[in-house]
C-alpha positions as semicolon CSV with decimal commas, in nm:
position;residue;x (nm);y (nm);z (nm)
1;M;3,207;0,087;-1,627
2;S;3,395;-0,240;-1,659
3;P;3,590;-0,299;-1,982
4;G;3,367;-0,434;-2,256
5;A;3,044;-0,371;-2,067
6;S;2,759;-0,272;-2,297
7;R;2,451;-0,076;-2,211
8;R;2,143;-0,283;-2,135
9;H;1,778;-0,194;-2,173
10;V;1,513;-0,265;-1,911
11;V;1,143;-0,199;-1,967
12;V;0,936;-0,127;-1,657
13;V;0,564;-0,175;-1,716
14;G;0,361;0,046;-1,484
15;A;0,435;0,388;-1,337
16;G;0,283;0,354;-0,992
17;I;0,510;0,404;-0,693
18;A;0,662;0,054;-0,732
19;G;0,740;0,108;-1,100
20;L;0,877;0,459;-1,051
21;A;1,094;0,357;-0,757
22;T;1,226;0,059;-0,956
23;A;1,308;0,274;-1,258
24;Y;1,475;0,532;-1,034
25;R;1,694;0,269;-0,869
26;L;1,791;0,121;-1,205
27;V;1,900;0,450;-1,361
28;R;2,073;0,585;-1,050
29;S;2,307;0,300;-0,963
30;A;2,530;0,196;-1,254
31;N;2,734;-0,050;-1,048
32;G;2,956;-0,130;-1,347
33;L;2,662;-0,198;-1,578
34;P;2,492;0,104;-1,740
35;I;2,122;0,057;-1,796
36;D;1,874;0,235;-2,019
37;V;1,524;0,232;-1,879
38;T;1,188;0,277;-2,046
39;V;0,874;0,305;-1,835
40;L;0,546;0,219;-2,007
41;E;0,229;0,344;-1,838
42;A;-0,122;0,284;-1,970
43;G;-0,269;0,588;-1,794
44;R;-0,250;0,957;-1,867
45;E;-0,021;1,033;-1,573
46;P;0,231;0,856;-1,353
47;G;0,175;0,781;-0,986
48;G;-0,090;0,510;-0,988
49;K;-0,299;0,546;-0,672
50;L;-0,092;0,845;-0,556
51;R;-0,325;1,086;-0,727
52;P;-0,469;1,414;-0,596
53;V;-0,820;1,530;-0,674
54;E;-0,954;1,885;-0,666
55;V;-1,264;1,959;-0,463
56;A;-1,385;2,302;-0,355
57;G;-1,067;2,454;-0,493
58;I;-0,831;2,243;-0,282
59;L;-0,620;1,940;-0,366
60;V;-0,685;1,627;-0,163
61;E;-0,527;1,285;-0,191
62;G;-0,746;1,049;-0,390
63;G;-0,560;0,738;-0,273
64;A;-0,308;0,689;0,005
65;D;-0,251;1,004;0,210
66;S;0,074;0,905;0,385
67;F;0,327;0,628;0,447
68;V;0,419;0,434;0,757
69;V;0,720;0,569;0,945
70;R;0,814;0,247;1,127
71;K;0,900;0,103;0,786
72;P;1,180;0,341;0,684
73;W;1,204;0,285;0,309
74;A;0,968;0,560;0,195
75;V;1,121;0,812;0,434
76;D;1,468;0,714;0,314
77;L;1,364;0,756;-0,050
78;C;1,224;1,102;0,022
79;K;1,553;1,203;0,180
80;E;1,748;1,058;-0,110
81;V;1,556;1,262;-0,369
82;G;1,579;1,586;-0,172
83;L;1,242;1,587;0,003
84;G;1,367;1,497;0,349
85;G;1,330;1,854;0,475
86;E;0,968;1,865;0,357
87;L;0,834;1,563;0,541
88;I;0,542;1,642;0,769
89;V;0,359;1,440;1,031
90;P;-0,007;1,451;1,135
91;G;-0,125;1,756;1,325
92;T;-0,301;1,537;1,578
93;S;-0,310;1,173;1,685
94;G;-0,549;0,909;1,811
95;A;-0,858;0,767;1,650
96;F;-1,207;0,652;1,737
97;V;-1,411;0,346;1,655
98;W;-1,781;0,386;1,585
99;T;-1,948;0,122;1,799
100;R;-2,267;0,084;1,994
101;G;-2,402;0,403;1,839
102;R;-2,118;0,639;1,936
103;L;-1,753;0,725;1,885
104;V;-1,523;0,554;2,135
105;P;-1,149;0,628;2,156
106;F;-0,930;0,324;2,105
107;P;-0,766;0,196;2,424
108;A;-0,491;0,437;2,524
109;R;-0,211;0,180;2,518
110;S;-0,269;-0,062;2,236
111;A;-0,079;-0,205;1,941
112;F;-0,261;-0,308;1,623
113;G;-0,580;-0,256;1,821
114;I;-0,476;-0,508;2,088
115;P;-0,491;-0,352;2,437
116;S;-0,181;-0,400;2,651
117;D;-0,349;-0,337;2,985
118;A;-0,605;-0,569;3,144
119;S;-0,767;-0,305;3,364
120;G;-0,790;-0,066;3,070
121;L;-0,959;-0,332;2,859
122;L;-1,203;-0,417;3,139
123;R;-1,308;-0,050;3,154
124;W;-1,316;0,008;2,777
125;P;-1,675;0,090;2,677
126;G;-1,637;-0,008;2,314
127;L;-1,700;-0,375;2,391
128;P;-2,004;-0,514;2,573
129;F;-1,911;-0,633;2,922
130;G;-1,929;-0,998;2,821
131;G;-1,699;-0,924;2,527
132;R;-1,446;-0,763;2,761
133;L;-1,442;-1,066;2,987
134;R;-1,401;-1,294;2,687
135;A;-1,112;-1,082;2,558
136;L;-0,934;-1,102;2,894
137;G;-0,925;-1,479;2,848
138;D;-0,630;-1,417;2,618
139;L;-0,411;-1,378;2,927
140;W;-0,445;-1,741;3,038
141;K;-0,528;-1,934;2,722
142;R;-0,251;-2,166;2,608
143;P;-0,083;-2,065;2,282
144;R;-0,144;-2,272;1,971
145;K;0,155;-2,493;1,896
146;D;0,075;-2,529;1,527
147;E;0,252;-2,243;1,344
148;A;0,060;-2,289;1,018
149;D;-0,099;-1,982;0,865
150;E;-0,447;-1,880;0,973
151;S;-0,674;-1,583;0,927
152;L;-0,660;-1,271;1,140
153;G;-1,013;-1,344;1,252
154;S;-0,924;-1,698;1,352
155;L;-0,622;-1,601;1,562
156;V;-0,779;-1,305;1,742
157;G;-1,113;-1,483;1,775
158;R;-0,979;-1,788;1,956
159;R;-0,762;-1,568;2,179
160;M;-1,002;-1,281;2,256
161;G;-1,345;-1,362;2,117
162;R;-1,555;-1,241;1,829
163;D;-1,641;-0,899;1,973
164;A;-1,272;-0,814;1,988
165;V;-1,230;-0,928;1,629
166;D;-1,519;-0,723;1,495
167;I;-1,472;-0,404;1,698
168;L;-1,104;-0,380;1,792
169;V;-0,907;-0,554;1,520
170;A;-1,100;-0,588;1,194
171;P;-1,175;-0,215;1,143
172;L;-0,805;-0,131;1,180
173;L;-0,613;-0,424;1,035
174;A;-0,855;-0,569;0,780
175;G;-0,960;-0,215;0,693
176;L;-0,612;-0,136;0,562
177;H;-0,666;-0,400;0,294
178;A;-1,039;-0,333;0,246
179;G;-1,044;-0,703;0,326
180;D;-1,227;-0,977;0,510
181;V;-1,073;-1,043;0,851
182;D;-1,173;-1,408;0,823
183;R;-0,979;-1,456;0,499
184;L;-0,672;-1,235;0,542
185;S;-0,352;-1,419;0,629
186;V;-0,185;-1,340;0,961
187;Q;0,157;-1,438;0,827
188;A;0,127;-1,215;0,521
189;T;-0,032;-0,912;0,689
190;F;0,054;-0,887;1,058
191;P;0,290;-1,171;1,152
192;E;0,363;-0,988;1,478
193;L;0,038;-1,126;1,618
194;Q;0,147;-1,484;1,563
195;R;0,486;-1,408;1,720
196;W;0,320;-1,247;2,021
197;E;0,117;-1,560;2,085
198;R;0,418;-1,786;2,039
199;D;0,674;-1,583;2,234
200;H;0,457;-1,427;2,507
201;G;0,169;-1,672;2,531
202;S;-0,078;-1,387;2,490
203;L;-0,163;-1,115;2,242
204;M;-0,202;-0,861;2,520
205;R;0,134;-0,943;2,674
206;G;0,287;-0,927;2,327
207;A;0,134;-0,583;2,274
208;R;0,276;-0,469;2,608
209;A;0,623;-0,597;2,521
210;S;0,605;-0,433;2,179
211;L;0,513;-0,095;2,329
212;K;0,788;-0,118;2,590
213;G;1,045;-0,212;2,325
214;A;0,936;0,075;2,103
215;A;0,959;0,320;2,395
216;R;1,314;0,206;2,476
217;L;1,413;0,240;2,110
218;G;1,250;0,582;2,100
219;D;1,459;0,697;2,398
220;A;1,776;0,569;2,232
221;T;1,700;0,745;1,902
222;E;1,551;1,068;2,036
223;D;1,794;1,288;1,844
224;R;1,796;1,086;1,526
225;S;1,597;1,126;1,208
226;L;1,227;1,070;1,158
227;A;1,310;0,739;0,991
228;A;1,456;0,603;1,313
229;K;1,155;0,673;1,532
230;P;0,923;0,376;1,591
231;A;0,552;0,418;1,565
232;A;0,486;0,389;1,937
233;A;0,750;0,651;2,026
234;G;0,668;0,909;1,760
235;P;0,446;0,972;1,459
236;M;0,308;0,665;1,287
237;F;0,267;0,834;0,951
238;A;0,434;1,100;0,738
239;T;0,381;1,260;0,402
240;V;0,538;1,526;0,184
241;W;0,439;1,889;0,216
242;G;0,213;1,961;-0,079
243;G;0,105;1,600;-0,119
244;L;0,245;1,269;-0,236
245;I;0,227;1,388;-0,596
246;R;0,547;1,578;-0,518
247;L;0,726;1,248;-0,457
248;V;0,588;1,119;-0,788
249;E;0,700;1,431;-0,975
250;T;1,044;1,424;-0,814
251;L;1,095;1,061;-0,913
252;E;0,967;1,139;-1,264
253;N;1,224;1,416;-1,303
254;A;1,505;1,202;-1,162
255;I;1,421;0,920;-1,407
256;R;1,373;1,181;-1,685
257;P;1,027;1,233;-1,835
258;S;1,155;1,126;-2,179
259;R;1,196;0,774;-2,041
260;I;0,834;0,758;-1,921
261;H;0,583;0,684;-2,197
262;L;0,228;0,767;-2,088
263;Q;-0,087;0,633;-2,252
264;S;0,120;0,335;-2,363
265;P;-0,069;0,017;-2,271
266;V;0,136;-0,296;-2,330
267;S;-0,044;-0,545;-2,550
268;A;0,212;-0,827;-2,540
269;I;0,550;-0,944;-2,419
270;L;0,711;-1,166;-2,680
271;P;1,038;-1,349;-2,720
272;P;1,265;-1,180;-2,977
273;P;1,291;-1,293;-3,338
274;P;1,585;-1,526;-3,398
275;G;1,916;-1,348;-3,434
276;P;2,279;-1,351;-3,327
277;R;2,218;-1,249;-2,963
278;A;2,441;-1,398;-2,695
279;A;2,177;-1,325;-2,432
280;G;1,803;-1,362;-2,419
281;G;1,565;-1,074;-2,460
282;F;1,207;-0,966;-2,510
283;V;0,992;-0,756;-2,736
284;V;0,742;-0,541;-2,547
285;Q;0,464;-0,434;-2,780
286;V;0,262;-0,114;-2,743
287;G;0,025;-0,084;-3,036
288;E;0,241;-0,081;-3,347
289;E;0,550;0,017;-3,148
290;R;0,795;-0,240;-3,020
291;H;1,058;-0,203;-2,749
292;T;1,342;-0,448;-2,721
293;A;1,440;-0,529;-2,366
294;D;1,708;-0,736;-2,200
295;A;1,479;-0,756;-1,895
296;V;1,121;-0,664;-1,815
297;V;0,982;-0,559;-1,476
298;L;0,604;-0,588;-1,439
299;A;0,498;-0,327;-1,183
300;T;0,132;-0,388;-1,261
301;P;-0,157;-0,548;-1,070
302;A;-0,126;-0,925;-1,049
303;F;-0,414;-0,982;-1,290
304;E;-0,254;-0,751;-1,547
305;S;0,083;-0,924;-1,507
306;A;-0,101;-1,254;-1,557
307;R;-0,247;-1,128;-1,886
308;L;0,093;-1,025;-2,015
309;L;0,268;-1,344;-1,907
310;R;0,000;-1,589;-2,019
311;P;0,141;-1,641;-2,374
312;V;0,497;-1,701;-2,253
313;N;0,442;-1,846;-1,904
314;P;0,092;-1,984;-1,842
315;E;0,197;-2,140;-1,510
316;A;0,290;-1,799;-1,366
317;A;-0,027;-1,650;-1,509
318;V;-0,244;-1,901;-1,321
319;E;-0,080;-1,817;-0,987
320;L;-0,092;-1,443;-1,050
321;D;-0,458;-1,459;-1,146
322;A;-0,534;-1,629;-0,815
323;V;-0,452;-1,313;-0,618
324;R;-0,794;-1,170;-0,536
325;Y;-0,865;-0,796;-0,538
326;A;-1,124;-0,579;-0,370
327;S;-1,269;-0,253;-0,494
328;T;-1,330;0,056;-0,286
329;A;-1,429;0,419;-0,321
330;V;-1,297;0,738;-0,163
331;V;-1,553;1,008;-0,088
332;V;-1,420;1,357;-0,007
333;L;-1,659;1,601;0,158
334;V;-1,586;1,971;0,210
335;Y;-1,824;2,144;0,451
336;P;-1,890;2,521;0,468
337;E;-1,684;2,775;0,659
338;G;-1,731;2,761;1,034
339;T;-1,749;2,380;1,056
340;A;-1,382;2,294;1,118
341;E;-1,397;2,324;1,497
342;R;-1,688;2,083;1,516
343;L;-1,457;1,792;1,438
344;P;-1,291;1,626;1,740
345;D;-0,918;1,677;1,776
346;R;-0,823;1,333;1,648
347;T;-0,743;1,184;1,309
348;G;-1,080;1,019;1,244
349;F;-1,265;0,695;1,304
350;V;-1,311;0,344;1,173
351;V;-1,635;0,149;1,151
352;P;-1,697;-0,225;1,208
353;A;-1,841;-0,395;0,903
354;K;-2,188;-0,443;1,053
355;D;-2,224;-0,087;1,182
356;G;-2,217;0,127;0,869
357;M;-2,137;0,169;0,505
358;I;-1,825;0,376;0,575
359;T;-1,522;0,163;0,660
360;A;-1,304;0,456;0,770
361;C;-1,326;0,834;0,791
362;T;-1,026;1,067;0,808
363;W;-1,077;1,419;0,938
364;L;-0,829;1,571;0,694
365;S;-0,856;1,922;0,832
366;R;-0,745;1,781;1,170
367;K;-0,495;1,521;1,055
368;W;-0,324;1,733;0,790
369;P;-0,408;2,097;0,877
370;S;-0,356;2,342;0,592
371;D;-0,432;2,707;0,526
372;A;-0,607;2,590;0,209
373;F;-0,886;2,438;0,420
374;G;-0,968;2,769;0,588
375;D;-1,231;2,716;0,856
376;R;-1,392;2,429;0,667
377;A;-1,428;2,072;0,791
378;V;-1,275;1,846;0,526
379;V;-1,328;1,472;0,561
380;R;-1,231;1,175;0,347
381;C;-1,417;0,847;0,377
382;F;-1,374;0,497;0,238
383;A;-1,673;0,288;0,135
384;G;-1,687;-0,059;-0,013
385;S;-1,468;-0,357;0,067
386;A;-1,430;-0,730;0,014
387;V;-1,685;-0,777;0,293
388;D;-1,942;-0,532;0,159
389;P;-1,907;-0,423;-0,206
390;A;-2,268;-0,298;-0,220
391;P;-2,184;0,074;-0,174
392;L;-1,997;0,065;-0,504
393;D;-2,325;-0,003;-0,684
394;L;-2,454;0,342;-0,584
395;S;-2,422;0,642;-0,812
396;D;-2,179;0,914;-0,707
397;E;-2,466;1,131;-0,586
398;E;-2,619;0,847;-0,383
399;L;-2,280;0,756;-0,238
400;V;-2,207;1,115;-0,131
401;A;-2,549;1,144;0,034
402;A;-2,512;0,813;0,219
403;V;-2,160;0,893;0,340
404;D;-2,266;1,240;0,453
405;R;-2,547;1,086;0,663
406;E;-2,302;0,859;0,844
407;V;-2,046;1,138;0,894
408;Q;-2,315;1,363;1,042
409;Q;-2,438;1,084;1,267
410;A;-2,090;1,049;1,416
411;T;-1,997;1,420;1,412
412;P;-2,290;1,657;1,357
413;L;-2,158;1,946;1,148
414;G;-2,479;2,145;1,115
415;A;-2,455;2,190;0,740
416;A;-2,461;1,992;0,418
417;P;-2,136;1,953;0,223
418;A;-2,052;2,254;0,011
419;D;-1,873;2,030;-0,236
420;A;-1,786;1,663;-0,272
421;T;-1,619;1,420;-0,507
422;V;-1,592;1,043;-0,545
423;V;-1,286;0,847;-0,657
424;R;-1,352;0,483;-0,744
425;W;-1,071;0,231;-0,720
426;N;-1,179;-0,078;-0,911
427;R;-0,985;-0,396;-0,825
428;A;-0,725;-0,183;-0,648
429;M;-0,673;-0,363;-0,317
430;P;-0,493;-0,701;-0,331
431;Q;-0,614;-0,950;-0,075
432;Y;-0,344;-1,135;0,118
433;E;-0,554;-1,437;0,201
434;V;-0,454;-1,742;0,406
435;G;-0,175;-1,918;0,217
436;H;-0,053;-1,597;0,053
437;L;0,312;-1,661;0,138
438;E;0,294;-2,005;-0,020
439;R;0,137;-1,850;-0,329
440;L;0,421;-1,595;-0,342
441;A;0,672;-1,879;-0,341
442;R;0,487;-2,045;-0,628
443;I;0,471;-1,715;-0,820
444;E;0,844;-1,661;-0,771
445;G;0,923;-2,014;-0,887
446;A;0,696;-1,990;-1,189
447;V;0,814;-1,644;-1,301
448;A;1,175;-1,763;-1,272
449;K;1,101;-2,004;-1,558
450;T;1,099;-1,697;-1,783
451;P;1,444;-1,556;-1,704
452;G;1,461;-1,181;-1,737
453;V;1,102;-1,115;-1,627
454;F;1,036;-0,982;-1,278
455;V;0,725;-0,876;-1,086
456;V;0,695;-0,609;-0,818
457;G;0,417;-0,420;-0,645
458;S;0,144;-0,420;-0,386
459;A;0,013;-0,765;-0,480
460;Y;0,312;-0,943;-0,333
461;D;0,492;-0,842;-0,016
462;G;0,326;-0,537;0,137
463;I;0,055;-0,304;0,008
464;G;0,180;0,025;0,150
465;I;0,406;0,285;-0,009
466;A;0,701;0,196;0,212
467;D;0,674;-0,174;0,127
468;C;0,648;-0,099;-0,246
469;V;0,964;0,113;-0,223
470;R;1,143;-0,170;-0,041
471;Q;1,033;-0,419;-0,306
472;A;1,161;-0,183;-0,576
473;G;1,508;-0,191;-0,423
474;E;1,499;-0,569;-0,398
475;V;1,385;-0,627;-0,756
476;T;1,647;-0,381;-0,882
477;G;1,914;-0,597;-0,722
478;R;1,772;-0,908;-0,889
479;V;1,755;-0,737;-1,228
480;R;2,117;-0,627;-1,204
481;S;2,232;-0,973;-1,098
482;Y;2,048;-1,121;-1,395
483;L;2,196;-0,872;-1,641
484;H;2,546;-0,924;-1,505
485;G;2,507;-1,296;-1,561
486;V;2,371;-1,315;-1,916
487;G;2,676;-1,192;-2,106
488;T;2,710;-0,894;-2,335
489;A;2,527;-0,810;-2,652
490;Q;2,702;-0,876;-2,979
491;P;2,792;-0,628;-3,254
492;G;2,509;-0,608;-3,502
493;D;2,230;-0,617;-3,245
494;E;2,148;-0,251;-3,310
495;M;2,128;-0,314;-3,685
496;E;1,904;-0,614;-3,628
497;S;1,673;-0,406;-3,409
498;E;1,641;-0,144;-3,681
499;A;1,573;-0,409;-3,942
500;F;1,273;-0,532;-3,742
501;G;1,146;-0,180;-3,683
502;W;1,202;-0,197;-3,307
503;T;1,251;0,119;-3,106
504;K;1,456;0,158;-2,795
C-alpha cells in the first residue's frame, strides 16, 4: 500500500458471472489501493443464469452449460481459482440441423456454419439443389466495398442466398442470441464474416483459411493447456466437473460470502449528501439500508441499469433502454432407462425458425456423459426467441408436450419422458442489432458523464461466459484507474457516514 492510501469502497450491483468476476478481480488485486467490495444481488442466490435445476434426481444446467474455449478468459479464470484440473470437454462432437424433415450433419469442414469446400457443399443434402448452386456463387461474387455494419442475414444472403441463411447460418449464429438473423449486427456478433469477405473475397475461402490457420496453431500448441487450443483443433467448449455452479461457489468463497448481500434489490443510486469529501461518491439504497460507495459497477441487464441511472443520468438511461432483449425457455426432458443408446453419438441439433418450435436441442447424456444419467436419455431444448416468442405463451405442461413431440420426431425414443422441467428466462438474451457498436460508444460516452459509475455484462461486448469474464477484467482496470485519480478520503468521512445512518 502506498503511503497515505486509504481504503475505498466499491458496490457491485448484480451477482451474475460478470458481477462476481468483477468483485473477485477488485478484491484480489490491491495494486497499491486496497478496496472493500459489496455485492448487492436482488435474487436468492448468486450466479445469475448459471443455475442448475433438479429433474429426476439429477442436476442439469438451467442456463448456459459451458463456455467457449477459443476465448480463453473463462478457462484462465477457472485455473486461477483452482478449478483448472477439473475442466472437462464434451464426450462427443458434431451436430445436426433439422431440415427437410430429417436430421442432417453439418458439413464436415465448416466454420460458423460456412462450408469451406465447394464439392462438399454441392453434395450437402441439407440445402435444396438450387440453394446449393446459389451458395456456391459466393466464390465469384465481388466483395462489398462498403464496410458499414449490416445484419448477418444481409451479408450471408447476398453472398450465398436465403437458403444458406435460414438453414446453415441462422440456426447456429442467430440461435446463440435467440435472435433474428435479419436484425443481428455482423460487426457486434461475428465480425469474422465481414473480414472473410473483405480479405478473401468469399465467405467460403475465409472459412477455409480460418480452419487452416487454426490447424497450424493447434499443431504448434499441441502440448500446451486447454486454453491455448483453438476451436477447430480441439474442443470448442468446456465446463467444470459438477457444473458451472462450482465456478460460482468458488468465486463466492474467494470474494467472501459476507460481502455478497442476497435478496437486496437496489432501489436507487443517489449522489451523497453534502460533506467534506475530497472525492465524489454515491449512496446505493436497498430498502431502508444505504451503502456509501466511491464507485458503483452495474452488472445488471441494460434495462435495469437504465432504471437505476435514470435519476442521475437520463441520457445514459435512454441508450441503455434501447438495447432490446429476447425471452426464451429451457425444457429438460429425462426419458426412462434403456433410452440413452437411441440418441445419435453427437451433441444435438438446431432447427431453422420455420421448421419447428424448438430452436436447439442438446443431447446432454451424449454431450456431457455422467453416471448420474444411468441409461436414460437426457435432453435439453430451447424454445422461444426474438423471431418466434409464441412458445412462451404455453403453460409448462403444454410446452413440455410440444417439445417432446419434436424431440421424438427427430429421434424416436419409444417412451414418454419420465420427468421434465421448464426454466423460463424472461428478457434474458440481449440483442446485438445492427448499429450495436455505435450504441455501445454512445453508452460509454453517456455513462462517463457520471464519473464513478461503470457498466458491465452480456448486454455490451459479448454474451457468453468468457466474454463476461473478459469484460470484468477490463472494467476492474477502469475502476482502479478512476479511484487512483480521485484523491483520498478526508478524516471525518466515517463519522459523517454514521451520522447519516449509512452502512458500509
